[in-house]
MIBA-983108 format. One line per field, with one value per atom (N, C-alpha, C, O, CB): chain; x, y, z; residue number from 1; atom name; residue in one letter. Coordinates in steps of 0.2 Angstrom, whole numbers, always signed. Glycine has a CB too. Layout:
<rs>
kette c(A;...)
east c(X;...)
north c(Y;...)
up c(Z;...)
nr c(NUM;...)
atom c(CA;...)
rest c(a;...)
</rs>
This chain:
<rs>
kette c(A;A;A;A;A;A;A;A;A;A;A;A;A;A;A;A;A;A;A;A;A;A;A;A;A;A;A;A;A;A;A;A;A;A;A;A;A;A;A;A;A;A;A;A;A;A;A;A;A;A;A;A;A;A;A;A;A;A;A;A;A;A;A;A;A;A;A;A;A;A;A;A;A;A;A;A;A;A;A;A;A;A;A;A;A;A;A;A;A;A;A;A;A;A;A;A;A;A;A;A;A;A;A;A;A;A;A;A;A;A;A;A;A;A;A;A;A;A;A;A;A;A;A;A;A;A;A;A;A;A;A;A;A;A;A;A;A;A;A;A;A;A;A;A;A;A;A;A;A;A;A;A;A;A;A;A;A;A;A;A;A;A;A;A;A;A;A;A;A;A;A;A;A;A;A;A;A;A;A;A;A;A;A;A;A;A;A;A;A;A;A;A;A;A;A;A;A;A;A;A;A;A;A;A;A;A;A;A;A;A;A;A;A;A;A;A;A;A;A;A;A;A;A;A;A;A;A;A;A;A;A;A;A;A;A;A;A;A;A;A;A;A;A;A;A;A;A;A;A;A;A;A;A;A;A;A;A;A;A;A;A;A;A;A;A;A;A;A;A;A;A;A;A;A;A;A;A;A;A;A;A;A;A;A;A;A;A;A;A;A;A;A;A;A;A;A;A;A;A;A;A;A;A;A;A;A;A;A;A;A;A;A;A;A;A;A;A;A;A;A;A;A;A;A;A;A;A;A;A;A;A;A;A;A;A;A;A;A;A;A;A;A;A;A;A;A;A;A;A;A;A;A;A;A;A;A;A;A;A;A;A;A;A;A;A;A;A;A;A;A;A;A;A;A;A;A;A;A;A;A;A;A;A;A;A;A;A;A;A;A;A;A;A;A;A;A;A;A;A;A;A;A;A;A;A;A;A;A;A;A;A;A;A;A;A;A;A;A;A;A;A;A;A;A;A;A;A;A;A;A;A;A;A;A;A;A;A;A;A;A;A;A;A;A;A;A;A;A;A;A;A;A;A;A;A;A;A;A;A;A;A;A;A;A;A;A;A;A;A;A;A;A;A;A;A;A;A;A;A;A;A;A;A;A;A;A;A;A;A;A;A;A;A;A;A;A;A;A;A;A;A;A;A;A;A;A;A;A;A;A;A;A;A;A;A;A;A;A;A;A;A;A;A;A;A;A;A;A;A;A;A;A;A;A;A;A;A;A;A;A;A;A;A;A;A;A;A;A;A;A;A;A;A;A;A;A;A;A;A;A;A;A;A;A;A;A;A;A;A;A;A;A;A;A;A;A;A;A;A;A;A;A;A;A;A;A;A;A;A;A;A;A;A;A;A;A;A;A;A;A;A;A;A;A;A;A;A;A;A;A;A;A;A;A;A;A;A;A;A;A;A;A;A;A;A;A;A;A;A;A;A;A;A;A;A;A;A;A;A;A;A;A;A;A;A;A;A;A;A;A;A;A;A;A;A;A;A;A;A;A;A;A;A;A;A;A;A;A;A;A;A;A;A;A;A;A;A;A;A;A;A;A;A;A;A;A;A;A;A;A;A;A;A;A;A;A;A;A;A;A;A;A;A;A;A;A;A;A;A;A;A;A;A;A;A;A;A;A;A;A;A;A;A;A;A;A;A;A;A;A;A;A;A;A;A;A;A;A;A;A;A;A;A;A;A;A;A;A;A;A;A;A;A;A;A;A;A;A;A;A;A;A;A;A;A;A;A;A;A;A;A;A;A;A;A;A;A;A;A;A;A;A;A;A;A;A;A;A;A;A)
east c(-396;-400;-406;-410;-400;-408;-412;-418;-415;-408;-426;-428;-428;-429;-434;-426;-425;-419;-417;-424;-416;-407;-408;-405;-399;-413;-413;-416;-415;-416;-420;-425;-420;-421;-434;-417;-412;-406;-403;-411;-405;-401;-401;-397;-400;-409;-412;-413;-412;-417;-415;-415;-411;-412;-416;-404;-398;-393;-388;-394;-398;-394;-390;-388;-387;-390;-386;-390;-392;-381;-391;-393;-387;-381;-396;-392;-388;-387;-384;-391;-392;-390;-396;-396;-381;-400;-406;-412;-414;-408;-414;-418;-421;-426;-420;-414;-413;-410;-412;-405;-406;-405;-408;-409;-402;-409;-411;-405;-399;-412;-408;-404;-397;-397;-407;-390;-383;-383;-378;-384;-386;-383;-378;-377;-387;-375;-368;-367;-367;-361;-367;-365;-361;-356;-367;-363;-357;-354;-357;-360;-347;-343;-339;-336;-335;-340;-335;-329;-329;-340;-325;-320;-315;-316;-314;-310;-305;-297;-296;-307;-295;-289;-282;-280;-287;-280;-273;-269;-267;-267;-268;-265;-268;-266;-260;-276;-278;-279;-280;-283;-279;-282;-287;-289;-275;-288;-292;-289;-284;-292;-294;-289;-287;-291;-294;-280;-277;-273;-270;-282;-270;-268;-261;-262;-271;-254;-248;-250;-253;-241;-247;-244;-242;-237;-239;-245;-243;-237;-235;-251;-235;-233;-226;-222;-237;-224;-216;-215;-219;-213;-209;-205;-204;-200;-199;-207;-205;-200;-200;-211;-198;-194;-198;-203;-191;-195;-199;-194;-188;-201;-196;-190;-194;-200;-187;-187;-189;-185;-180;-188;-187;-185;-188;-193;-188;-181;-181;-180;-178;-173;-180;-178;-179;-185;-183;-174;-173;-171;-168;-165;-174;-170;-169;-172;-172;-166;-165;-161;-161;-162;-157;-152;-146;-143;-151;-144;-137;-132;-132;-134;-127;-122;-117;-118;-125;-110;-104;-107;-110;-95;-105;-106;-101;-103;-104;-96;-91;-93;-91;-83;-96;-99;-106;-108;-100;-109;-115;-112;-114;-122;-108;-105;-103;-104;-100;-98;-96;-102;-100;-91;-107;-112;-115;-117;-116;-117;-121;-114;-117;-126;-111;-105;-106;-108;-98;-106;-104;-111;-111;-102;-115;-123;-124;-129;-128;-119;-119;-116;-118;-117;-110;-106;-108;-107;-100;-112;-116;-121;-124;-119;-123;-128;-129;-132;-132;-125;-121;-130;-129;-111;-137;-142;-143;-145;-147;-141;-141;-139;-133;-139;-142;-140;-139;-136;-142;-140;-138;-140;-146;-141;-136;-139;-137;-131;-139;-142;-141;-141;-144;-146;-137;-138;-134;-129;-133;-136;-134;-133;-135;-141;-130;-130;-137;-136;-126;-144;-148;-152;-158;-150;-152;-156;-154;-152;-160;-156;-154;-160;-165;-147;-157;-162;-158;-152;-164;-162;-159;-162;-168;-156;-160;-163;-161;-155;-162;-167;-161;-168;-173;-156;-166;-171;-172;-167;-169;-179;-180;-183;-184;-185;-183;-185;-191;-190;-180;-197;-202;-209;-210;-202;-213;-218;-223;-227;-220;-222;-227;-226;-221;-233;-230;-228;-229;-223;-233;-232;-231;-227;-226;-234;-222;-216;-211;-208;-214;-209;-205;-204;-198;-209;-210;-212;-209;-206;-218;-212;-209;-201;-198;-213;-197;-191;-186;-181;-192;-191;-190;-189;-184;-197;-196;-194;-192;-191;-200;-190;-184;-178;-175;-181;-176;-168;-164;-159;-167;-166;-163;-161;-156;-168;-169;-166;-160;-155;-175;-164;-159;-152;-147;-161;-151;-143;-139;-133;-140;-143;-141;-133;-127;-148;-134;-125;-121;-115;-125;-124;-119;-116;-110;-121;-118;-117;-116;-113;-121;-116;-115;-120;-119;-108;-126;-131;-131;-131;-139;-132;-135;-143;-147;-136;-144;-152;-156;-160;-154;-157;-163;-168;-168;-161;-174;-181;-183;-183;-187;-186;-190;-195;-200;-196;-193;-199;-203;-208;-196;-199;-204;-201;-196;-206;-207;-206;-210;-216;-205;-208;-211;-207;-202;-208;-212;-212;-215;-221;-215;-214;-218;-213;-207;-216;-219;-216;-211;-209;-221;-209;-204;-207;-206;-201;-212;-217;-216;-214;-226;-219;-221;-214;-214;-224;-211;-204;-203;-206;-197;-200;-198;-203;-201;-198;-210;-216;-215;-216;-223;-213;-211;-206;-205;-211;-201;-193;-194;-192;-187;-198;-197;-204;-203;-197;-209;-214;-208;-209;-222;-203;-201;-199;-195;-207;-206;-206;-204;-205;-213;-200;-200;-193;-190;-202;-191;-182;-178;-179;-180;-174;-167;-165;-165;-160;-163;-161;-153;-148;-162;-153;-150;-141;-137;-153;-139;-133;-130;-132;-133;-123;-119;-120;-122;-111;-120;-121;-117;-111;-119;-118;-114;-118;-123;-102;-112;-118;-115;-109;-118;-117;-118;-121;-125;-121;-120;-121;-128;-130;-115;-131;-138;-136;-140;-144)
north c(+194;+193;+193;+195;+198;+188;+183;+191;+196;+178;+191;+197;+198;+204;+198;+193;+196;+201;+205;+190;+200;+201;+207;+212;+193;+208;+214;+220;+226;+212;+217;+224;+226;+232;+222;+222;+226;+230;+234;+221;+226;+230;+238;+243;+225;+238;+245;+247;+253;+246;+244;+248;+252;+258;+246;+249;+251;+256;+259;+244;+256;+262;+258;+261;+268;+251;+248;+244;+239;+244;+245;+244;+241;+242;+249;+236;+234;+239;+238;+227;+244;+250;+250;+254;+250;+244;+243;+249;+254;+236;+247;+253;+260;+263;+252;+259;+267;+272;+277;+266;+272;+274;+276;+271;+272;+282;+283;+280;+279;+290;+279;+277;+279;+283;+281;+279;+282;+288;+291;+288;+288;+291;+287;+281;+293;+290;+288;+288;+294;+295;+283;+285;+285;+282;+282;+291;+294;+288;+285;+301;+288;+283;+289;+294;+276;+287;+291;+285;+278;+295;+288;+282;+287;+293;+276;+284;+287;+283;+277;+285;+288;+287;+285;+288;+293;+280;+278;+284;+288;+273;+286;+289;+296;+301;+288;+294;+300;+302;+297;+302;+308;+307;+312;+317;+309;+312;+315;+322;+325;+311;+325;+333;+333;+331;+341;+335;+335;+329;+329;+333;+322;+319;+322;+327;+313;+318;+320;+318;+314;+317;+323;+319;+312;+310;+322;+310;+302;+301;+296;+298;+307;+307;+309;+309;+311;+312;+311;+304;+300;+319;+304;+298;+296;+299;+299;+290;+292;+284;+280;+294;+284;+278;+272;+273;+279;+267;+261;+256;+256;+257;+252;+248;+240;+238;+250;+236;+231;+225;+226;+233;+220;+214;+208;+205;+214;+206;+200;+194;+194;+201;+190;+183;+177;+176;+180;+174;+171;+163;+162;+177;+158;+152;+147;+148;+149;+143;+137;+132;+130;+140;+127;+124;+126;+131;+124;+121;+122;+125;+124;+113;+130;+133;+134;+134;+140;+134;+136;+143;+148;+137;+142;+148;+154;+160;+145;+153;+157;+161;+166;+153;+156;+160;+164;+169;+155;+162;+165;+173;+178;+158;+173;+178;+184;+189;+175;+181;+183;+188;+193;+179;+185;+187;+191;+195;+183;+190;+196;+201;+206;+194;+202;+207;+210;+216;+205;+207;+209;+213;+216;+203;+212;+215;+220;+224;+210;+221;+227;+231;+237;+226;+228;+234;+238;+244;+231;+234;+235;+240;+244;+227;+241;+243;+244;+241;+239;+252;+251;+254;+255;+260;+254;+254;+248;+249;+254;+242;+237;+237;+235;+233;+240;+237;+232;+234;+238;+229;+221;+214;+213;+220;+211;+203;+198;+196;+202;+194;+188;+181;+180;+187;+177;+171;+164;+165;+174;+159;+151;+148;+151;+147;+141;+139;+137;+136;+133;+137;+139;+142;+140;+134;+149;+155;+159;+159;+155;+165;+174;+179;+178;+178;+184;+190;+195;+196;+192;+198;+205;+210;+210;+207;+216;+222;+228;+229;+222;+232;+240;+244;+242;+242;+251;+256;+258;+260;+261;+258;+259;+265;+266;+254;+271;+277;+275;+272;+281;+276;+275;+278;+279;+269;+280;+283;+280;+284;+284;+271;+268;+262;+260;+269;+258;+250;+249;+247;+244;+249;+246;+247;+243;+246;+253;+252;+251;+248;+257;+251;+249;+240;+236;+252;+239;+231;+226;+220;+232;+230;+228;+230;+225;+234;+234;+235;+228;+226;+240;+227;+221;+215;+213;+219;+215;+207;+209;+203;+202;+212;+211;+209;+204;+220;+214;+215;+207;+207;+217;+200;+195;+193;+192;+189;+193;+189;+194;+193;+188;+200;+206;+206;+207;+217;+204;+203;+198;+198;+206;+192;+186;+185;+182;+179;+187;+184;+189;+189;+181;+196;+202;+202;+205;+207;+199;+197;+191;+190;+199;+187;+180;+175;+170;+180;+178;+175;+168;+165;+179;+166;+158;+158;+162;+153;+153;+153;+152;+149;+151;+153;+154;+159;+163;+157;+156;+160;+163;+161;+158;+169;+174;+170;+167;+178;+169;+164;+170;+168;+157;+177;+180;+188;+189;+177;+193;+199;+204;+204;+199;+209;+212;+220;+222;+207;+224;+232;+235;+233;+235;+240;+244;+251;+251;+240;+256;+262;+265;+260;+265;+270;+272;+272;+268;+281;+277;+277;+270;+269;+280;+265;+258;+254;+250;+254;+255;+252;+256;+254;+251;+262;+265;+264;+263;+273;+264;+263;+255;+254;+263;+249;+242;+243;+239;+236;+246;+247;+249;+245;+252;+255;+258;+254;+256;+265;+249;+246;+239;+236;+245;+238;+231;+224;+220;+229;+225;+220;+223;+229;+217;+219;+219;+218;+215;+224;+219;+217;+222;+228;+218;+218;+222;+228;+227;+217;+234;+238;+237;+235;+246;+239;+235;+237;+237;+239;+238;+236;+230;+228;+240;+226;+232;+231;+225;+231;+234;+234;+229;+231;+240;+224;+221;+213;+212;+221;+208;+200;+197;+198;+194;+195;+190;+184;+183;+193;+179;+173;+173;+177;+167;+168;+167;+165;+164;+161)
up c(-47;-41;-40;-43;-37;-34;-30;-29;-27;-23;-30;-29;-23;-21;-31;-18;-10;-9;-4;-4;-14;-13;-18;-16;-16;-23;-26;-23;-24;-32;-19;-15;-8;-6;-12;-6;-2;-4;-1;+2;-10;-13;-16;-17;-17;-17;-19;-15;-14;-23;-8;-3;-1;+2;+1;-2;+1;-4;-3;+4;-9;-15;-21;-26;-11;-19;-24;-30;-28;-21;-39;-44;-48;-49;-45;-51;-58;-64;-69;-63;-62;-67;-73;-77;-70;-73;-78;-77;-80;-77;-72;-71;-68;-68;-71;-66;-58;-65;-64;-48;-69;-73;-80;-83;-72;-83;-90;-96;-96;-90;-100;-107;-108;-113;-113;-106;-109;-101;-101;-119;-97;-91;-88;-89;-86;-85;-84;-74;-71;-90;-72;-65;-61;-60;-62;-57;-53;-48;-44;-48;-49;-42;-38;-39;-45;-33;-28;-26;-26;-20;-23;-20;-16;-16;-28;-13;-8;-12;-13;+3;-14;-16;-12;-7;-19;-12;-8;-6;-10;-14;+0;+2;+5;+8;-3;+2;+4;+12;+15;+1;+14;+23;+27;+24;+29;+31;+35;+36;+34;+41;+38;+40;+47;+51;+40;+48;+55;+53;+58;+61;+48;+49;+44;+40;+49;+46;+41;+35;+33;+43;+31;+24;+22;+24;+23;+20;+18;+11;+10;+14;+8;+1;+4;-1;-4;+11;+12;+16;+18;+17;+15;+17;+23;+27;+16;+26;+32;+34;+30;+37;+42;+44;+44;+46;+50;+42;+43;+47;+46;+36;+52;+54;+52;+53;+64;+47;+43;+47;+49;+35;+47;+50;+43;+41;+59;+42;+34;+39;+45;+26;+37;+39;+34;+31;+46;+33;+25;+30;+35;+19;+25;+27;+22;+17;+32;+22;+17;+20;+26;+12;+15;+15;+19;+18;+10;+24;+26;+21;+14;+28;+24;+20;+27;+33;+16;+22;+29;+30;+27;+25;+39;+43;+41;+44;+51;+38;+37;+28;+26;+38;+26;+19;+20;+17;+12;+24;+25;+29;+27;+30;+34;+37;+33;+35;+40;+27;+25;+18;+15;+24;+17;+13;+14;+10;+12;+23;+25;+26;+28;+32;+27;+26;+21;+21;+25;+16;+10;+7;+1;+5;+11;+10;+14;+13;+11;+18;+22;+19;+19;+28;+18;+15;+8;+7;+14;+4;-3;+0;-5;-6;+4;+7;+15;+19;+6;+14;+23;+28;+34;+25;+25;+28;+33;+39;+24;+32;+36;+43;+43;+33;+48;+54;+58;+64;+56;+58;+60;+57;+55;+66;+56;+55;+58;+58;+50;+61;+64;+59;+54;+68;+61;+56;+58;+61;+48;+58;+58;+51;+45;+61;+52;+45;+42;+36;+44;+44;+39;+40;+39;+37;+42;+44;+47;+52;+45;+43;+47;+47;+44;+41;+51;+53;+49;+50;+62;+45;+45;+47;+45;+39;+51;+54;+51;+51;+61;+48;+46;+47;+49;+36;+44;+43;+35;+32;+47;+32;+25;+28;+33;+21;+20;+19;+15;+10;+15;+15;+11;+13;+19;+10;+7;+8;+12;+16;+4;+11;+16;+16;+13;+16;+19;+24;+17;+16;+31;+12;+5;+2;-3;+1;+2;-2;+1;-3;-6;+8;+13;+13;+13;+18;+13;+12;+6;+7;+11;+1;-8;-8;-11;-16;-6;-5;-2;-5;-1;+5;+10;+4;+2;+16;+2;-1;-7;-10;-2;-10;-18;-14;-15;-23;-8;-6;-7;-11;+4;-4;-2;-13;-16;+4;-14;-22;-26;-29;-29;-23;-30;-27;-30;-30;-21;-21;-20;-19;-19;-21;-18;-23;-21;-20;-28;-32;-33;-34;-41;-31;-29;-24;-25;-29;-18;-11;-11;-6;-7;-15;-13;-8;-6;-8;-8;-2;-4;-9;-1;-1;-1;-3;-1;+8;-8;-9;-7;-10;-13;+0;+4;+1;-3;+11;+5;+4;+8;+14;+3;+8;+12;+18;+16;+8;+24;+28;+33;+36;+33;+33;+36;+35;+33;+45;+37;+36;+39;+37;+31;+44;+50;+48;+49;+59;+44;+43;+49;+49;+37;+53;+58;+56;+54;+68;+58;+59;+64;+68;+59;+65;+69;+77;+82;+66;+76;+83;+86;+91;+81;+82;+83;+86;+91;+77;+83;+87;+91;+97;+82;+92;+99;+107;+112;+98;+105;+108;+112;+118;+103;+106;+110;+112;+117;+106;+111;+117;+121;+126;+117;+123;+126;+133;+139;+123;+131;+136;+138;+144;+132;+133;+136;+132;+133;+140;+126;+122;+116;+114;+122;+111;+105;+102;+106;+102;+98;+96;+100;+100;+87;+103;+107;+102;+96;+109;+105;+100;+96;+99;+102;+90;+85;+88;+83;+76;+91;+94;+98;+103;+98;+94;+93;+84;+82;+97;+79;+73;+68;+68;+71;+65;+59;+60;+63;+59;+57;+56;+62;+63;+47;+65;+72;+71;+67;+76;+76;+74;+79;+83;+76;+78;+83;+90;+94;+80)
nr c(1;1;1;1;1;2;2;2;2;2;3;3;3;3;3;4;4;4;4;4;5;5;5;5;5;6;6;6;6;6;7;7;7;7;7;8;8;8;8;8;9;9;9;9;9;10;10;10;10;10;11;11;11;11;11;12;12;12;12;12;13;13;13;13;13;14;14;14;14;14;15;15;15;15;15;16;16;16;16;16;17;17;17;17;17;18;18;18;18;18;19;19;19;19;19;20;20;20;20;20;21;21;21;21;21;22;22;22;22;22;23;23;23;23;23;24;24;24;24;24;25;25;25;25;25;26;26;26;26;26;27;27;27;27;27;28;28;28;28;28;29;29;29;29;29;30;30;30;30;30;31;31;31;31;31;32;32;32;32;32;33;33;33;33;33;34;34;34;34;34;35;35;35;35;35;36;36;36;36;36;37;37;37;37;37;38;38;38;38;38;39;39;39;39;39;40;40;40;40;40;41;41;41;41;41;42;42;42;42;42;43;43;43;43;43;44;44;44;44;44;45;45;45;45;45;46;46;46;46;46;47;47;47;47;47;48;48;48;48;48;49;49;49;49;49;50;50;50;50;50;51;51;51;51;51;52;52;52;52;52;53;53;53;53;53;54;54;54;54;54;55;55;55;55;55;56;56;56;56;56;57;57;57;57;57;58;58;58;58;58;59;59;59;59;59;60;60;60;60;60;61;61;61;61;61;62;62;62;62;62;63;63;63;63;63;64;64;64;64;64;65;65;65;65;65;66;66;66;66;66;67;67;67;67;67;68;68;68;68;68;69;69;69;69;69;70;70;70;70;70;71;71;71;71;71;72;72;72;72;72;73;73;73;73;73;74;74;74;74;74;75;75;75;75;75;76;76;76;76;76;77;77;77;77;77;78;78;78;78;78;79;79;79;79;79;80;80;80;80;80;81;81;81;81;81;82;82;82;82;82;83;83;83;83;83;84;84;84;84;84;85;85;85;85;85;86;86;86;86;86;87;87;87;87;87;88;88;88;88;88;89;89;89;89;89;90;90;90;90;90;91;91;91;91;91;92;92;92;92;92;93;93;93;93;93;94;94;94;94;94;95;95;95;95;95;96;96;96;96;96;97;97;97;97;97;98;98;98;98;98;99;99;99;99;99;100;100;100;100;100;101;101;101;101;101;102;102;102;102;102;103;103;103;103;103;104;104;104;104;104;105;105;105;105;105;106;106;106;106;106;107;107;107;107;107;108;108;108;108;108;109;109;109;109;109;110;110;110;110;110;111;111;111;111;111;112;112;112;112;112;113;113;113;113;113;114;114;114;114;114;115;115;115;115;115;116;116;116;116;116;117;117;117;117;117;118;118;118;118;118;119;119;119;119;119;120;120;120;120;120;121;121;121;121;121;122;122;122;122;122;123;123;123;123;123;124;124;124;124;124;125;125;125;125;125;126;126;126;126;126;127;127;127;127;127;128;128;128;128;128;129;129;129;129;129;130;130;130;130;130;131;131;131;131;131;132;132;132;132;132;133;133;133;133;133;134;134;134;134;134;135;135;135;135;135;136;136;136;136;136;137;137;137;137;137;138;138;138;138;138;139;139;139;139;139;140;140;140;140;140;141;141;141;141;141;142;142;142;142;142;143;143;143;143;143;144;144;144;144;144;145;145;145;145;145;146;146;146;146;146;147;147;147;147;147;148;148;148;148;148;149;149;149;149;149;150;150;150;150;150;151;151;151;151;151;152;152;152;152;152;153;153;153;153;153;154;154;154;154;154;155;155;155;155;155;156;156;156;156;156;157;157;157;157;157;158;158;158;158;158)
atom c(N;CA;C;O;CB;N;CA;C;O;CB;N;CA;C;O;CB;N;CA;C;O;CB;N;CA;C;O;CB;N;CA;C;O;CB;N;CA;C;O;CB;N;CA;C;O;CB;N;CA;C;O;CB;N;CA;C;O;CB;N;CA;C;O;CB;N;CA;C;O;CB;N;CA;C;O;CB;N;CA;C;O;CB;N;CA;C;O;CB;N;CA;C;O;CB;N;CA;C;O;CB;N;CA;C;O;CB;N;CA;C;O;CB;N;CA;C;O;CB;N;CA;C;O;CB;N;CA;C;O;CB;N;CA;C;O;CB;N;CA;C;O;CB;N;CA;C;O;CB;N;CA;C;O;CB;N;CA;C;O;CB;N;CA;C;O;CB;N;CA;C;O;CB;N;CA;C;O;CB;N;CA;C;O;CB;N;CA;C;O;CB;N;CA;C;O;CB;N;CA;C;O;CB;N;CA;C;O;CB;N;CA;C;O;CB;N;CA;C;O;CB;N;CA;C;O;CB;N;CA;C;O;CB;N;CA;C;O;CB;N;CA;C;O;CB;N;CA;C;O;CB;N;CA;C;O;CB;N;CA;C;O;CB;N;CA;C;O;CB;N;CA;C;O;CB;N;CA;C;O;CB;N;CA;C;O;CB;N;CA;C;O;CB;N;CA;C;O;CB;N;CA;C;O;CB;N;CA;C;O;CB;N;CA;C;O;CB;N;CA;C;O;CB;N;CA;C;O;CB;N;CA;C;O;CB;N;CA;C;O;CB;N;CA;C;O;CB;N;CA;C;O;CB;N;CA;C;O;CB;N;CA;C;O;CB;N;CA;C;O;CB;N;CA;C;O;CB;N;CA;C;O;CB;N;CA;C;O;CB;N;CA;C;O;CB;N;CA;C;O;CB;N;CA;C;O;CB;N;CA;C;O;CB;N;CA;C;O;CB;N;CA;C;O;CB;N;CA;C;O;CB;N;CA;C;O;CB;N;CA;C;O;CB;N;CA;C;O;CB;N;CA;C;O;CB;N;CA;C;O;CB;N;CA;C;O;CB;N;CA;C;O;CB;N;CA;C;O;CB;N;CA;C;O;CB;N;CA;C;O;CB;N;CA;C;O;CB;N;CA;C;O;CB;N;CA;C;O;CB;N;CA;C;O;CB;N;CA;C;O;CB;N;CA;C;O;CB;N;CA;C;O;CB;N;CA;C;O;CB;N;CA;C;O;CB;N;CA;C;O;CB;N;CA;C;O;CB;N;CA;C;O;CB;N;CA;C;O;CB;N;CA;C;O;CB;N;CA;C;O;CB;N;CA;C;O;CB;N;CA;C;O;CB;N;CA;C;O;CB;N;CA;C;O;CB;N;CA;C;O;CB;N;CA;C;O;CB;N;CA;C;O;CB;N;CA;C;O;CB;N;CA;C;O;CB;N;CA;C;O;CB;N;CA;C;O;CB;N;CA;C;O;CB;N;CA;C;O;CB;N;CA;C;O;CB;N;CA;C;O;CB;N;CA;C;O;CB;N;CA;C;O;CB;N;CA;C;O;CB;N;CA;C;O;CB;N;CA;C;O;CB;N;CA;C;O;CB;N;CA;C;O;CB;N;CA;C;O;CB;N;CA;C;O;CB;N;CA;C;O;CB;N;CA;C;O;CB;N;CA;C;O;CB;N;CA;C;O;CB;N;CA;C;O;CB;N;CA;C;O;CB;N;CA;C;O;CB;N;CA;C;O;CB;N;CA;C;O;CB;N;CA;C;O;CB;N;CA;C;O;CB;N;CA;C;O;CB;N;CA;C;O;CB;N;CA;C;O;CB;N;CA;C;O;CB;N;CA;C;O;CB;N;CA;C;O;CB;N;CA;C;O;CB;N;CA;C;O;CB;N;CA;C;O;CB;N;CA;C;O;CB;N;CA;C;O;CB;N;CA;C;O;CB;N;CA;C;O;CB;N;CA;C;O;CB;N;CA;C;O;CB;N;CA;C;O;CB;N;CA;C;O;CB;N;CA;C;O;CB;N;CA;C;O;CB;N;CA;C;O;CB;N;CA;C;O;CB;N;CA;C;O;CB;N;CA;C;O;CB;N;CA;C;O;CB;N;CA;C;O;CB;N;CA;C;O;CB)
rest c(m;m;m;m;m;g;g;g;g;g;e;e;e;e;e;a;a;a;a;a;g;g;g;g;g;g;g;g;g;g;s;s;s;s;s;a;a;a;a;a;a;a;a;a;a;r;r;r;r;r;a;a;a;a;a;a;a;a;a;a;g;g;g;g;g;v;v;v;v;v;t;t;t;t;t;d;d;d;d;d;g;g;g;g;g;s;s;s;s;s;a;a;a;a;a;a;a;a;a;a;r;r;r;r;r;a;a;a;a;a;a;a;a;a;a;g;g;g;g;g;e;e;e;e;e;e;e;e;e;e;r;r;r;r;r;a;a;a;a;a;l;l;l;l;l;t;t;t;t;t;s;s;s;s;s;v;v;v;v;v;a;a;a;a;a;a;a;a;a;a;g;g;g;g;g;d;d;d;d;d;r;r;r;r;r;f;f;f;f;f;e;e;e;e;e;g;g;g;g;g;e;e;e;e;e;e;e;e;e;e;p;p;p;p;p;r;r;r;r;r;d;d;d;d;d;l;l;l;l;l;p;p;p;p;p;r;r;r;r;r;l;l;l;l;l;w;w;w;w;w;h;h;h;h;h;v;v;v;v;v;t;t;t;t;t;l;l;l;l;l;s;s;s;s;s;v;v;v;v;v;s;s;s;s;s;g;g;g;g;g;e;e;e;e;e;e;e;e;e;e;a;a;a;a;a;p;p;p;p;p;l;l;l;l;l;k;k;k;k;k;e;e;e;e;e;v;v;v;v;v;r;r;r;r;r;r;r;r;r;r;a;a;a;a;a;l;l;l;l;l;e;e;e;e;e;q;q;q;q;q;l;l;l;l;l;a;a;a;a;a;h;h;h;h;h;d;d;d;d;d;h;h;h;h;h;p;p;p;p;p;f;f;f;f;f;l;l;l;l;l;l;l;l;l;l;t;t;t;t;t;s;s;s;s;s;r;r;r;r;r;y;y;y;y;y;a;a;a;a;a;n;n;n;n;n;d;d;d;d;d;h;h;h;h;h;a;a;a;a;a;e;e;e;e;e;i;i;i;i;i;r;r;r;r;r;y;y;y;y;y;w;w;w;w;w;e;e;e;e;e;e;e;e;e;e;a;a;a;a;a;r;r;r;r;r;d;d;d;d;d;l;l;l;l;l;h;h;h;h;h;d;d;d;d;d;a;a;a;a;a;a;a;a;a;a;a;a;a;a;a;v;v;v;v;v;a;a;a;a;a;l;l;l;l;l;r;r;r;r;r;l;l;l;l;l;w;w;w;w;w;g;g;g;g;g;e;e;e;e;e;h;h;h;h;h;r;r;r;r;r;q;q;q;q;q;t;t;t;t;t;a;a;a;a;a;g;g;g;g;g;l;l;l;l;l;p;p;p;p;p;p;p;p;p;p;w;w;w;w;w;e;e;e;e;e;i;i;i;i;i;v;v;v;v;v;g;g;g;g;g;l;l;l;l;l;e;e;e;e;e;v;v;v;v;v;i;i;i;i;i;d;d;d;d;d;r;r;r;r;r;q;q;q;q;q;t;t;t;t;t;y;y;y;y;y;h;h;h;h;h;q;q;q;q;q;r;r;r;r;r;i;i;i;i;i;a;a;a;a;a;e;e;e;e;e;g;g;g;g;g;y;y;y;y;y;g;g;g;g;g;p;p;p;p;p;p;p;p;p;p;p;p;p;p;p;a;a;a;a;a;t;t;t;t;t;p;p;p;p;p;v;v;v;v;v;g;g;g;g;g;a;a;a;a;a;h;h;h;h;h;p;p;p;p;p;f;f;f;f;f)
</rs>
């Protein structure tokens, strides 16, 4: 650290530790753990519902095969609400129960790859992911913007 930077850092209480502590003295560190909350917040360790929209695309595949694969995925995992597809892309929408957004997104990012063989999904890549909480989803619907409600359930062409 340069002299000017060192002076500013010391003034802010940040040091490299050589002069500020006696030899062998430990510096107390403080942090906020992931999931910590302020008074009055709801518990973050309880599962919540997250609306997930996963978009995939790639080389063209026969429409019948894409539809059959998406229907198989929905059969294997009945949490899937709806999917829309074309011969070179698809969108899957569903509700995921997870502790937080990070967990819901992690599950969503694994979904396509983990079920590609068992459901016969095309070798497409994930090109989009949106994960929103239940309140945000319903707020968007109420305000008239956001995805239309997931009816009818099933696999449908774009």
